C-alpha positions in Angstrom: 1.9 -12.0 23.2 0.5 -11.8 19.7 -0.1 -14.9 17.7 2.4 -15.3 14.8 -0.5 -16.1 12.3 -2.2 -12.8 13.2 1.0 -10.9 12.6 1.5 -12.5 9.2 -2.1 -11.9 8.3 -1.8 -8.2 9.3 1.4 -7.8 7.2 -0.3 -9.5 4.3 -3.4 -7.3 4.6 -1.4 -4.1 4.7 0.7 -5.1 1.8 -2.4 -6.0 -0.2 -4.0 -2.6 0.6 -1.0 -0.7 -0.6 -0.6 -2.7 -3.8 -4.4 -2.5 -4.4 -4.4 1.2 -4.1 -1.5 1.4 -6.6 -3.4 -0.8 -9.1 -6.6 1.2 -8.8 -4.5 4.4 -9.3 -3.0 2.9 -12.4 -6.5 2.1 -13.7 -7.6 5.7 -12.9 -4.7 7.0 -14.9 -5.6 4.9 -17.9 -9.3 6.0 -17.6 -8.2 9.6 -17.4 -6.1 9.3 -20.5 -8.8 7.5 -22.4 -11.5 10.0 -21.5 -9.3 13.0 -21.7 -10.1 13.9 -18.1 -7.1 15.4 -16.4 -8.7 15.3 -12.9 -9.2 11.5 -13.1 -5.7 11.1 -14.3 -4.4 13.2 -11.4 -6.4 11.3 -8.9 -4.9 8.1 -10.3 -1.3 9.5 -9.9 -2.2 10.5 -6.3 -3.5 7.0 -5.5 -0.4 5.3 -7.0 1.9 7.5 -4.9 -0.3 7.0 -1.8 -0.2 3.3 -2.3 3.6 3.3 -2.6 3.9 5.3 0.6 1.5 3.0 2.4 3.4 0.0 1.3 6.8 1.4 2.3 5.5 2.6 5.7 4.0 -0.8 6.3 7.3 -2.6 5.5 9.2 -0.2 7.8 6.8 -0.7 10.7 6.9 -4.5 10.4 10.7 -4.5 10.2 10.8 -2.4 13.4 8.4 -4.8 15.1 10.5 -7.7 14.0 13.6 -6.1 15.4 11.9 -5.3 18.7 10.7 -8.9 19.0 14.2 -10.3 18.4 15.6 -8.0 21.1 13.2 -9.4 23.7 
């Protein structure tokens, strides 16, 4: 059986990773706009969307894990 602290730590880490990727993506978008580089801006948009998907997937997985634990 997993330790509750480890589960909370994993959830927090995954949430931080998704949010961190979104923040870096936003910074890339700003950098692309300021430098006039459409590739950098596009990379930023990609990273923002990837971060959102990562965050949503993490939430869904943890909700499913919580539901499975409550069924036991």
